[in-house]
N, C-alpha and C positions, 0 to 999 in steps of 0.2 A: 134593916140591915145596917150595921155600923160601917164607918169608913174603912176600918181595917178589914172587915169581912168582905167588903166590895173589892178592895185591893187584892185580897187573897183569891177571890173568885176570878178576877181578871188575870192574875198570874197563872192560875190553874188552866186557863183557856189558851195560853200562849204555846207556840211551838218551842221545842228545845232551843233552837237558835235564837229566837226572840227572848226567851227566858234568860239566856246568858247575858244579853244586852241589858235587860231590865235589872239583873243582879248587879251589874257594874254600876248602873245609875243609882240604885239604892245604896250601894256602898258609898258612892260619892255623896249622896244626900246625908247619909248617916255621918260620914266623916266631916262634912261641912260644919257639924255641930261641935267638933273637937276644937280645943283651944288653938291648935296649930292650923286648923282648916280655915278657908275663907268665910267671912261672915255672909249671911243671907239677908239682904236688905228687903224692904217691903216690895220693891219691884220684882225681885227674884222670887219671893214667896207668892206674889200674885201670878207670875208667869207659871209657876209650878201648879198652882190651883187651877188655872185655865187649862193646862195640859192634862191634868188628872180628870177634869170635867169632860174634856174632849174624848179621852180614853173611855170614860164611863158611858158616854153617849155614842161611842163607836164612830166618832168623827175623826177618823185617822186614814192615812194613805200609806200603803205598804211601800217600803223603800224602793223596791223594784219598779213599781208603778210610777213613783215620783221621778226616779231617774229616767225612765222611758219617756215621760211627759216632757222632761227637760232636755231630751236628746242625748243622754249620756250612755 
């Protein structure tokens, strides 16, 4: 499976609410490559790679669970 296929599969598995958030993130990532957008340095790219790996391995915490754990 290619990286793009894996990303498509992950998106297909999201609820509508989470899909909207991911859409915003993807727009931000795409726009970061624009001349007027902020540059992505190696640290930012590494962070994105780690995040995508965590998503692929399902090492994620739902926001509601995270907030509950933090007492919010």
